[in-house]
Biopython code that builds the backbone (N, CA, C, O; Angstrom):
import numpy as np
from Bio.PDB.StructureBuilder import StructureBuilder

atoms = [
    (1, "MET", "N", (4.753, -38.719, 37.175)),
    (1, "MET", "CA", (5.716, -38.442, 36.519)),
    (1, "MET", "C", (5.481, -37.646, 35.274)),
    (1, "MET", "O", (4.826, -38.272, 34.441)),
    (2, "LYS", "N", (5.842, -36.412, 34.909)),
    (2, "LYS", "CA", (5.836, -35.562, 33.693)),
    (2, "LYS", "C", (6.129, -36.274, 32.478)),
    (2, "LYS", "O", (7.012, -37.131, 32.426)),
    (3, "PRO", "N", (5.305, -35.894, 31.354)),
    (3, "PRO", "CA", (5.593, -36.722, 29.890)),
    (3, "PRO", "C", (7.259, -36.008, 29.891)),
    (3, "PRO", "O", (7.579, -35.009, 30.535)),
    (4, "GLU", "N", (8.204, -36.850, 28.961)),
    (4, "GLU", "CA", (9.155, -36.382, 28.368)),
    (4, "GLU", "C", (9.583, -36.173, 27.041)),
    (4, "GLU", "O", (9.099, -36.929, 26.198)),
    (5, "ASN", "N", (10.473, -35.218, 26.629)),
    (5, "ASN", "CA", (10.617, -34.761, 25.276)),
    (5, "ASN", "C", (11.997, -34.834, 25.222)),
    (5, "ASN", "O", (12.665, -33.944, 25.749)),
    (6, "LEU", "N", (12.601, -35.919, 24.570)),
    (6, "LEU", "CA", (13.874, -36.096, 24.095)),
    (6, "LEU", "C", (14.463, -35.232, 23.087)),
    (6, "LEU", "O", (13.862, -35.123, 22.018)),
    (7, "VAL", "N", (15.491, -34.638, 23.259)),
    (7, "VAL", "CA", (15.986, -33.614, 22.446)),
    (7, "VAL", "C", (17.482, -33.712, 22.123)),
    (7, "VAL", "O", (18.225, -34.218, 22.965)),
    (8, "ARG", "N", (17.916, -33.313, 21.094)),
    (8, "ARG", "CA", (19.423, -33.521, 20.778)),
    (8, "ARG", "C", (20.022, -31.966, 20.908)),
    (8, "ARG", "O", (19.595, -31.119, 20.123)),
    (9, "LEU", "N", (20.795, -31.686, 21.686)),
    (9, "LEU", "CA", (21.476, -30.340, 21.833)),
    (9, "LEU", "C", (22.918, -30.241, 21.862)),
    (9, "LEU", "O", (23.691, -31.035, 22.398)),
    (10, "THR", "N", (23.223, -29.100, 21.182)),
    (10, "THR", "CA", (24.611, -28.945, 20.773)),
    (10, "THR", "C", (25.067, -28.259, 22.166)),
    (10, "THR", "O", (24.419, -27.394, 22.755)),
    (11, "VAL", "N", (26.341, -28.822, 22.593)),
    (11, "VAL", "CA", (27.068, -28.496, 23.695)),
    (11, "VAL", "C", (28.554, -27.968, 23.190)),
    (11, "VAL", "O", (29.262, -28.813, 22.642)),
    (12, "GLN", "N", (29.070, -26.629, 23.337)),
    (12, "GLN", "CA", (30.385, -26.536, 22.932)),
    (12, "GLN", "C", (31.007, -26.478, 24.152)),
    (12, "GLN", "O", (30.532, -25.968, 25.167)),
    (13, "PHE", "N", (32.488, -27.211, 23.998)),
    (13, "PHE", "CA", (33.589, -27.080, 24.946)),
    (13, "PHE", "C", (34.836, -25.996, 24.759)),
    (13, "PHE", "O", (35.666, -26.089, 23.856)),
    (14, "LEU", "N", (34.825, -25.149, 25.579)),
    (14, "LEU", "CA", (36.125, -24.264, 25.468)),
    (14, "LEU", "C", (37.020, -24.393, 26.544)),
    (14, "LEU", "O", (36.824, -24.851, 27.670)),
    (15, "GLN", "N", (38.131, -23.877, 25.982)),
    (15, "GLN", "CA", (39.059, -23.939, 27.294)),
    (15, "GLN", "C", (39.561, -22.703, 27.592)),
    (15, "GLN", "O", (40.143, -22.046, 26.730)),
    (16, "GLU", "N", (39.395, -22.277, 28.794)),
    (16, "GLU", "CA", (39.722, -21.051, 29.486)),
    (16, "GLU", "C", (40.600, -21.276, 30.503)),
    (16, "GLU", "O", (40.171, -21.700, 31.576)),
    (17, "GLY", "N", (41.689, -21.076, 30.349)),
    (17, "GLY", "CA", (43.199, -21.235, 31.118)),
    (17, "GLY", "C", (42.930, -22.750, 31.423)),
    (17, "GLY", "O", (42.708, -23.570, 30.533)),
    (18, "ASP", "N", (42.971, -23.054, 32.781)),
    (18, "ASP", "CA", (42.902, -24.647, 33.179)),
    (18, "ASP", "C", (41.404, -25.201, 33.233)),
    (18, "ASP", "O", (41.159, -26.325, 33.670)),
    (19, "THR", "N", (40.426, -24.337, 32.763)),
    (19, "THR", "CA", (39.093, -24.755, 32.832)),
    (19, "THR", "C", (38.439, -25.047, 31.699)),
    (19, "THR", "O", (38.631, -24.425, 30.654)),
    (20, "ILE", "N", (37.578, -26.062, 31.822)),
    (20, "ILE", "CA", (36.989, -26.306, 30.492)),
    (20, "ILE", "C", (35.426, -26.065, 30.855)),
    (20, "ILE", "O", (34.786, -26.579, 31.772)),
    (21, "VAL", "N", (34.984, -25.114, 29.849)),
    (21, "VAL", "CA", (33.425, -24.632, 30.000)),
    (21, "VAL", "C", (32.669, -25.259, 28.843)),
    (21, "VAL", "O", (32.999, -25.243, 27.657)),
    (22, "ALA", "N", (31.502, -25.862, 29.441)),
    (22, "ALA", "CA", (30.596, -26.601, 28.585)),
    (22, "ALA", "C", (29.411, -25.192, 28.449)),
    (22, "ALA", "O", (28.957, -24.484, 29.348)),
    (23, "TYR", "N", (29.188, -25.159, 27.116)),
    (23, "TYR", "CA", (28.057, -23.926, 26.844)),
    (23, "TYR", "C", (27.221, -24.653, 25.935)),
    (23, "TYR", "O", (27.720, -25.406, 25.099)),
    (24, "CYS", "N", (25.850, -24.463, 26.048)),
    (24, "CYS", "CA", (24.654, -24.840, 25.165)),
    (24, "CYS", "C", (24.141, -23.604, 24.672)),
    (24, "CYS", "O", (23.727, -22.845, 25.548)),
    (25, "PRO", "N", (24.057, -23.189, 23.431)),
    (25, "PRO", "CA", (23.669, -21.933, 23.000)),
    (25, "PRO", "C", (22.238, -21.900, 22.918)),
    (25, "PRO", "O", (21.771, -20.762, 22.966)),
    (26, "SER", "N", (21.412, -22.844, 22.807)),
    (26, "SER", "CA", (20.156, -23.101, 22.605)),
    (26, "SER", "C", (19.466, -22.932, 23.900)),
    (26, "SER", "O", (18.268, -22.648, 23.920)),
    (27, "LEU", "N", (20.072, -23.072, 24.857)),
    (27, "LEU", "CA", (19.631, -22.658, 26.377)),
    (27, "LEU", "C", (20.105, -21.325, 27.019)),
    (27, "LEU", "O", (19.415, -20.756, 27.865)),
    (28, "ASP", "N", (21.393, -20.807, 26.564)),
    (28, "ASP", "CA", (22.236, -20.098, 27.001)),
    (28, "ASP", "C", (22.514, -20.659, 28.438)),
    (28, "ASP", "O", (22.107, -20.013, 29.403)),
    (29, "LEU", "N", (23.144, -21.757, 28.606)),
    (29, "LEU", "CA", (23.420, -22.509, 29.870)),
    (29, "LEU", "C", (24.768, -23.015, 29.891)),
    (29, "LEU", "O", (25.302, -23.682, 29.005)),
    (30, "SER", "N", (25.218, -22.677, 30.872)),
    (30, "SER", "CA", (26.891, -23.259, 30.904)),
    (30, "SER", "C", (27.194, -23.937, 32.154)),
    (30, "SER", "O", (26.395, -23.927, 33.091)),
    (31, "ALA", "N", (28.369, -24.553, 32.206)),
    (31, "ALA", "CA", (28.960, -25.254, 33.365)),
    (31, "ALA", "C", (30.443, -25.386, 33.120)),
    (31, "ALA", "O", (30.942, -25.107, 32.030)),
    (32, "GLN", "N", (31.178, -25.843, 34.214)),
    (32, "GLN", "CA", (32.371, -25.868, 33.971)),
    (32, "GLN", "C", (33.133, -26.867, 34.762)),
    (32, "GLN", "O", (32.618, -27.332, 35.779)),
    (33, "GLY", "N", (34.369, -27.251, 34.364)),
    (33, "GLY", "CA", (35.103, -28.408, 35.156)),
    (33, "GLY", "C", (36.444, -28.382, 34.925)),
    (33, "GLY", "O", (36.815, -27.700, 33.969)),
    (34, "ALA", "N", (37.382, -29.046, 35.664)),
    (34, "ALA", "CA", (38.637, -29.141, 35.371)),
    (34, "ALA", "C", (39.142, -30.074, 34.074)),
    (34, "ALA", "O", (40.290, -29.954, 33.647)),
    (35, "SER", "N", (38.288, -30.915, 33.545)),
    (35, "SER", "CA", (38.708, -31.615, 32.523)),
    (35, "SER", "C", (37.437, -31.925, 31.825)),
    (35, "SER", "O", (36.355, -31.579, 32.298)),
    (36, "LEU", "N", (37.548, -32.571, 30.708)),
    (36, "LEU", "CA", (36.374, -32.415, 29.654)),
    (36, "LEU", "C", (35.308, -33.373, 30.301)),
    (36, "LEU", "O", (34.113, -33.095, 30.206)),
    (37, "GLU", "N", (35.731, -34.482, 30.946)),
    (37, "GLU", "CA", (34.823, -35.102, 31.614)),
    (37, "GLU", "C", (33.984, -34.541, 32.740)),
    (37, "GLU", "O", (32.815, -34.888, 32.909)),
    (38, "ASP", "N", (34.603, -33.676, 33.495)),
    (38, "ASP", "CA", (34.133, -32.911, 34.555)),
    (38, "ASP", "C", (33.377, -32.019, 34.074)),
    (38, "ASP", "O", (32.405, -31.713, 34.764)),
    (39, "ALA", "N", (33.558, -31.364, 32.837)),
    (39, "ALA", "CA", (32.711, -30.069, 32.381)),
    (39, "ALA", "C", (31.497, -31.020, 31.929)),
    (39, "ALA", "O", (30.430, -30.535, 32.304)),
    (40, "LYS", "N", (31.342, -32.235, 31.232)),
    (40, "LYS", "CA", (30.196, -32.988, 30.971)),
    (40, "LYS", "C", (29.467, -33.246, 31.890)),
    (40, "LYS", "O", (28.256, -33.053, 31.780)),
    (41, "LYS", "N", (29.949, -33.683, 32.883)),
    (41, "LYS", "CA", (29.229, -33.976, 34.135)),
    (41, "LYS", "C", (28.569, -32.856, 34.849)),
    (41, "LYS", "O", (27.422, -32.915, 35.294)),
    (42, "ALA", "N", (29.431, -31.742, 34.940)),
    (42, "ALA", "CA", (28.846, -30.659, 35.693)),
    (42, "ALA", "C", (27.671, -29.904, 34.722)),
    (42, "ALA", "O", (26.747, -29.299, 35.265)),
    (43, "PHE", "N", (27.785, -29.992, 33.203)),
    (43, "PHE", "CA", (26.545, -29.615, 32.540)),
    (43, "PHE", "C", (25.462, -30.526, 32.751)),
    (43, "PHE", "O", (24.303, -30.141, 32.898)),
    (44, "GLN", "N", (25.784, -31.625, 32.767)),
    (44, "GLN", "CA", (24.535, -32.686, 32.940)),
    (44, "GLN", "C", (23.491, -32.320, 34.147)),
    (44, "GLN", "O", (22.262, -32.361, 34.107)),
    (45, "GLU", "N", (24.413, -31.922, 35.317)),
    (45, "GLU", "CA", (23.699, -31.660, 36.559)),
    (45, "GLU", "C", (23.085, -30.277, 36.433)),
    (45, "GLU", "O", (21.924, -30.008, 36.739)),
    (46, "THR", "N", (23.911, -29.495, 35.991)),
    (46, "THR", "CA", (23.277, -28.079, 35.672)),
    (46, "THR", "C", (22.071, -28.009, 34.756)),
    (46, "THR", "O", (21.098, -27.299, 35.012)),
    (47, "PHE", "N", (22.164, -28.705, 33.772)),
    (47, "PHE", "CA", (21.019, -28.991, 32.870)),
    (47, "PHE", "C", (19.894, -29.659, 33.657)),
    (47, "PHE", "O", (18.841, -29.024, 33.614)),
    (48, "GLU", "N", (19.867, -30.801, 34.372)),
    (48, "GLU", "CA", (18.853, -31.109, 35.212)),
    (48, "GLU", "C", (18.200, -30.116, 36.178)),
    (48, "GLU", "O", (16.994, -29.872, 36.201)),
    (49, "LEU", "N", (19.232, -29.511, 37.061)),
    (49, "LEU", "CA", (18.568, -28.705, 38.029)),
    (49, "LEU", "C", (17.836, -27.320, 37.208)),
    (49, "LEU", "O", (16.794, -26.805, 37.612)),
    (50, "PHE", "N", (18.432, -26.949, 36.259)),
    (50, "PHE", "CA", (17.727, -25.768, 35.259)),
    (50, "PHE", "C", (16.346, -26.326, 34.723)),
    (50, "PHE", "O", (15.444, -25.491, 34.658)),
    (51, "ILE", "N", (16.060, -27.584, 34.340)),
    (51, "ILE", "CA", (14.845, -27.758, 33.939)),
    (51, "ILE", "C", (13.977, -28.123, 35.101)),
    (51, "ILE", "O", (12.803, -27.790, 34.944)),
    (52, "GLU", "N", (14.235, -28.676, 36.136)),
    (52, "GLU", "CA", (13.804, -28.967, 37.344)),
    (52, "GLU", "C", (13.194, -27.618, 38.129)),
    (52, "GLU", "O", (12.086, -27.587, 38.664)),
    (53, "GLU", "N", (13.892, -26.811, 38.097)),
    (53, "GLU", "CA", (13.582, -25.421, 38.493)),
    (53, "GLU", "C", (12.710, -24.904, 37.858)),
    (53, "GLU", "O", (11.723, -24.545, 38.498)),
    (54, "LEU", "N", (12.729, -24.686, 36.496)),
    (54, "LEU", "CA", (11.836, -24.228, 35.667)),
    (54, "LEU", "C", (10.502, -24.670, 35.669)),
    (54, "LEU", "O", (9.514, -23.938, 35.722)),
    (55, "ASN", "N", (10.512, -25.998, 35.604)),
    (55, "ASN", "CA", (9.262, -26.762, 35.757)),
    (55, "ASN", "C", (8.522, -26.611, 37.174)),
    (55, "ASN", "O", (7.294, -26.578, 37.097)),
    (56, "LYS", "N", (9.041, -26.521, 38.354)),
    (56, "LYS", "CA", (8.717, -26.030, 39.479)),
    (56, "LYS", "C", (8.086, -24.730, 39.608)),
    (56, "LYS", "O", (7.155, -24.529, 40.389)),
    (57, "ALA", "N", (8.589, -23.842, 38.844)),
    (57, "ALA", "CA", (8.075, -22.596, 38.951)),
    (57, "ALA", "C", (7.149, -22.299, 37.692)),
    (57, "ALA", "O", (6.687, -21.164, 37.572)),
    (58, "GLY", "N", (6.896, -23.165, 36.859)),
    (58, "GLY", "CA", (5.741, -23.347, 35.878)),
    (58, "GLY", "C", (6.256, -22.252, 34.736)),
    (58, "GLY", "O", (5.421, -21.626, 34.083)),
    (59, "LYS", "N", (7.435, -22.093, 34.569)),
    (59, "LYS", "CA", (8.163, -21.198, 33.472)),
    (59, "LYS", "C", (9.013, -21.981, 32.247)),
    (59, "LYS", "O", (9.694, -21.324, 31.459)),
    (60, "LEU", "N", (8.923, -23.232, 32.173)),
    (60, "LEU", "CA", (9.739, -24.017, 31.356)),
    (60, "LEU", "C", (9.397, -23.529, 30.026)),
    (60, "LEU", "O", (10.278, -23.188, 29.237)),
    (61, "GLU", "N", (8.154, -23.482, 29.741)),
    (61, "GLU", "CA", (7.594, -23.202, 28.234)),
    (61, "GLU", "C", (8.042, -21.716, 27.814)),
    (61, "GLU", "O", (8.552, -21.557, 26.705)),
    (62, "ASP", "N", (7.843, -20.511, 28.771)),
    (62, "ASP", "CA", (8.205, -19.411, 28.862)),
    (62, "ASP", "C", (9.766, -19.288, 28.488)),
    (62, "ASP", "O", (10.120, -18.661, 27.490)),
    (63, "VAL", "N", (10.505, -19.805, 29.186)),
    (63, "VAL", "CA", (12.004, -19.840, 28.879)),
    (63, "VAL", "C", (12.244, -20.482, 27.724)),
    (63, "VAL", "O", (13.045, -19.880, 27.009)),
    (64, "LEU", "N", (11.799, -21.574, 27.254)),
    (64, "LEU", "CA", (12.080, -22.264, 25.940)),
    (64, "LEU", "C", (11.840, -21.387, 24.685)),
    (64, "LEU", "O", (12.618, -21.288, 23.736)),
    (65, "GLU", "N", (10.645, -20.765, 24.825)),
    (65, "GLU", "CA", (10.398, -19.758, 23.848)),
    (65, "GLU", "C", (11.326, -18.485, 23.653)),
    (65, "GLU", "O", (11.626, -17.966, 22.578)),
    (66, "GLU", "N", (11.679, -18.131, 24.805)),
    (66, "GLU", "CA", (12.682, -16.897, 24.988)),
    (66, "GLU", "C", (13.910, -17.142, 24.468)),
    (66, "GLU", "O", (14.707, -16.241, 24.205)),
    (67, "CYS", "N", (14.182, -18.638, 24.253)),
    (67, "CYS", "CA", (15.459, -19.182, 24.018)),
    (67, "CYS", "C", (15.611, -19.432, 22.437)),
    (67, "CYS", "O", (16.649, -19.770, 21.869)),
    (68, "GLY", "N", (14.290, -19.180, 21.816)),
    (68, "GLY", "CA", (14.162, -19.531, 20.440)),
    (68, "GLY", "C", (13.599, -20.935, 20.118)),
    (68, "GLY", "O", (13.625, -21.258, 18.931)),
    (69, "TRP", "N", (13.067, -21.860, 21.059)),
    (69, "TRP", "CA", (12.612, -23.047, 20.772)),
    (69, "TRP", "C", (11.143, -22.997, 20.204)),
    (69, "TRP", "O", (10.607, -21.895, 20.317)),
    (70, "ARG", "N", (10.445, -23.927, 19.651)),
    (70, "ARG", "CA", (9.239, -24.035, 19.228)),
    (70, "ARG", "C", (8.608, -25.177, 19.507)),
    (70, "ARG", "O", (9.262, -26.187, 19.766)),
    (71, "LYS", "N", (7.239, -25.179, 19.495)),
    (71, "LYS", "CA", (6.450, -26.603, 19.499)),
    (71, "LYS", "C", (6.229, -26.924, 18.192)),
    (71, "LYS", "O", (5.702, -26.260, 17.299)),
    (72, "ALA", "N", (6.851, -28.384, 18.186)),
    (72, "ALA", "CA", (6.545, -28.921, 16.835)),
    (72, "ALA", "C", (5.028, -29.119, 16.413)),
    (72, "ALA", "O", (4.164, -28.985, 17.280)),
    (73, "GLU", "N", (4.719, -29.395, 15.269)),
    (73, "GLU", "CA", (3.280, -29.435, 14.946)),
    (73, "GLU", "C", (2.828, -31.000, 15.113)),
    (73, "GLU", "O", (1.634, -31.256, 14.956)),
    (74, "MET", "N", (3.597, -31.887, 15.377)),
    (74, "MET", "CA", (3.358, -33.243, 15.657)),
    (74, "MET", "C", (3.610, -33.437, 16.990)),
    (74, "MET", "O", (4.766, -33.290, 17.388)),
    (75, "PRO", "N", (2.601, -33.788, 17.868)),
    (75, "PRO", "CA", (2.875, -33.942, 19.253)),
    (75, "PRO", "C", (3.819, -35.325, 19.469)),
    (75, "PRO", "O", (3.887, -36.151, 18.558)),
    (76, "ASN", "N", (4.462, -35.495, 20.599)),
    (76, "ASN", "CA", (5.275, -36.642, 20.975)),
    (76, "ASN", "C", (4.300, -37.950, 20.617)),
    (76, "ASN", "O", (3.112, -38.055, 20.920)),
    (77, "THR", "N", (5.096, -38.893, 19.910)),
    (77, "THR", "CA", (4.262, -40.003, 19.632)),
    (77, "THR", "C", (4.094, -41.008, 20.917)),
    (77, "THR", "O", (3.093, -41.679, 21.173)),
    (78, "LYS", "N", (5.243, -40.953, 21.620)),
    (78, "LYS", "CA", (4.932, -41.840, 22.906)),
    (78, "LYS", "C", (3.970, -41.442, 23.897)),
    (78, "LYS", "O", (3.396, -42.284, 24.588)),
    (79, "ASN", "N", (3.723, -39.987, 24.028)),
    (79, "ASN", "CA", (2.781, -39.749, 25.116)),
    (79, "ASN", "C", (1.875, -38.461, 25.033)),
    (79, "ASN", "O", (1.334, -37.931, 26.003)),
    (80, "GLY", "N", (1.790, -38.024, 23.673)),
    (80, "GLY", "CA", (0.752, -37.283, 23.174)),
    (80, "GLY", "C", (1.251, -35.949, 23.718)),
    (80, "GLY", "O", (0.511, -35.032, 23.362)),
    (81, "SER", "N", (2.316, -35.541, 24.499)),
    (81, "SER", "CA", (2.708, -33.980, 25.056)),
    (81, "SER", "C", (3.435, -33.529, 23.954)),
    (81, "SER", "O", (4.040, -34.169, 23.094)),
    (82, "PRO", "N", (3.244, -32.000, 24.154)),
    (82, "PRO", "CA", (3.904, -31.289, 22.984)),
    (82, "PRO", "C", (5.341, -31.471, 22.869)),
    (82, "PRO", "O", (6.151, -31.558, 23.792)),
    (83, "ARG", "N", (5.557, -31.518, 21.594)),
    (83, "ARG", "CA", (7.259, -31.890, 21.473)),
    (83, "ARG", "C", (7.875, -30.313, 20.931)),
    (83, "ARG", "O", (7.479, -29.555, 20.046)),
    (84, "TRP", "N", (9.034, -30.229, 21.918)),
    (84, "TRP", "CA", (9.580, -28.773, 21.723)),
    (84, "TRP", "C", (10.985, -29.080, 20.912)),
    (84, "TRP", "O", (11.760, -30.021, 21.083)),
    (85, "MET", "N", (11.055, -28.147, 20.114)),
    (85, "MET", "CA", (12.253, -28.273, 19.295)),
    (85, "MET", "C", (13.316, -27.116, 19.353)),
    (85, "MET", "O", (12.961, -25.964, 19.104)),
    (86, "PRO", "N", (14.500, -27.387, 19.649)),
    (86, "PRO", "CA", (15.375, -26.399, 20.143)),
    (86, "PRO", "C", (15.690, -25.620, 18.434)),
    (86, "PRO", "O", (15.445, -26.217, 17.386)),
    (87, "PRO", "N", (16.295, -24.133, 18.513)),
    (87, "PRO", "CA", (16.681, -23.719, 17.492)),
    (87, "PRO", "C", (17.767, -24.692, 16.611)),
    (87, "PRO", "O", (18.512, -25.418, 17.269)),
    (88, "ARG", "N", (17.842, -24.706, 15.385)),
    (88, "ARG", "CA", (18.535, -25.496, 14.589)),
    (88, "ARG", "C", (19.993, -24.954, 14.606)),
    (88, "ARG", "O", (20.306, -23.790, 14.354)),
    (89, "TYR", "N", (20.882, -26.015, 14.956)),
    (89, "TYR", "CA", (22.370, -25.691, 14.669)),
    (89, "TYR", "C", (22.665, -25.625, 13.489)),
    (89, "TYR", "O", (22.225, -26.552, 12.808)),
    (90, "ILE", "N", (23.525, -24.517, 12.738)),
    (90, "ILE", "CA", (23.872, -24.419, 11.496)),
    (90, "ILE", "C", (25.225, -24.668, 11.556)),
    (90, "ILE", "O", (25.589, -25.638, 10.891)),
    (91, "GLY", "N", (26.261, -23.936, 12.299)),
    (91, "GLY", "CA", (27.581, -24.343, 12.399)),
    (91, "GLY", "C", (28.195, -23.097, 13.030)),
    (91, "GLY", "O", (27.569, -22.211, 13.612)),
    (92, "ASN", "N", (29.592, -23.164, 12.817)),
    (92, "ASN", "CA", (30.419, -22.144, 13.520)),
    (92, "ASN", "C", (31.486, -21.617, 12.555)),
    (92, "ASN", "O", (32.220, -22.374, 11.919)),
    (93, "LEU", "N", (31.536, -20.263, 12.478)),
    (93, "LEU", "CA", (32.339, -19.719, 11.691)),
    (93, "LEU", "C", (33.670, -19.175, 12.317)),
    (93, "LEU", "O", (33.435, -18.701, 13.429)),
    (94, "GLU", "N", (34.796, -19.102, 12.017)),
    (94, "GLU", "CA", (35.837, -18.455, 12.718)),
    (94, "GLU", "C", (36.410, -17.101, 11.667)),
    (94, "GLU", "O", (37.097, -17.226, 10.654)),
    (95, "GLU", "N", (35.951, -15.971, 12.197)),
    (95, "GLU", "CA", (36.399, -14.792, 11.468)),
    (95, "GLU", "C", (37.366, -13.936, 12.173)),
    (95, "GLU", "O", (37.671, -14.192, 13.338)),
    (96, "GLU", "N", (37.779, -13.112, 11.651)),
    (96, "GLU", "CA", (38.901, -12.122, 12.287)),
    (96, "GLU", "C", (38.132, -10.887, 12.541)),
    (96, "GLU", "O", (37.422, -10.458, 11.631)),
    (97, "PHE", "N", (38.193, -10.235, 13.730)),
    (97, "PHE", "CA", (37.691, -8.792, 13.825)),
    (97, "PHE", "C", (38.591, -8.157, 14.502)),
    (97, "PHE", "O", (39.365, -8.816, 15.197)),
    (98, "SER", "N", (38.682, -6.877, 14.457)),
    (98, "SER", "CA", (39.576, -5.999, 14.998)),
    (98, "SER", "C", (39.213, -5.531, 16.341)),
    (98, "SER", "O", (38.088, -5.058, 16.505)),
    (99, "ILE", "N", (40.057, -5.609, 17.343)),
    (99, "ILE", "CA", (39.757, -5.281, 18.686)),
    (99, "ILE", "C", (40.665, -4.093, 19.037)),
    (99, "ILE", "O", (41.885, -4.254, 19.063)),
    (100, "PRO", "N", (40.111, -2.918, 19.305)),
    (100, "PRO", "CA", (40.981, -1.817, 19.857)),
    (100, "PRO", "C", (41.502, -2.094, 21.212)),
    (100, "PRO", "O", (40.762, -2.482, 22.116)),
    (101, "VAL", "N", (42.739, -1.901, 21.356)),
    (101, "VAL", "CA", (43.440, -2.037, 22.818)),
    (101, "VAL", "C", (44.133, -0.583, 23.389)),
    (101, "VAL", "O", (44.694, -0.555, 24.485)),
]
sb = StructureBuilder()
sb.init_structure("model")
sb.init_model(0)
sb.init_chain("A")
sb.init_seg("    ")
for serial, (resi, resn, name, xyz) in enumerate(atoms, 1):
    if name == "N":
        sb.init_residue(resn, " ", resi, " ")
    sb.init_atom(name, np.array(xyz, "f"), 0.0, 1.0, " ", f" {name:<3s}", serial, name[0])
structure = sb.get_structure()
């Protein structure tokens, strides 16, 4: 079994018509469902498959770096593996923009 690295990710939930979209900006990963619970479950499954496939392809570190993640200076204390840190979430702003129609 590979070492694990627990991280806390921001997942945004957006309503698009009758669909709830779960979007994780730090991985540029999304999933959807008919309800909030469905979207959460779909995102969990999508996340697990995403990580599994990247590990199989040997591309996990490359993709994390492309998404702005960095290796922390201190390794994981439980298993000594590198500790990966996602970009720090700062917040959301609601701004008005003009869209020509």
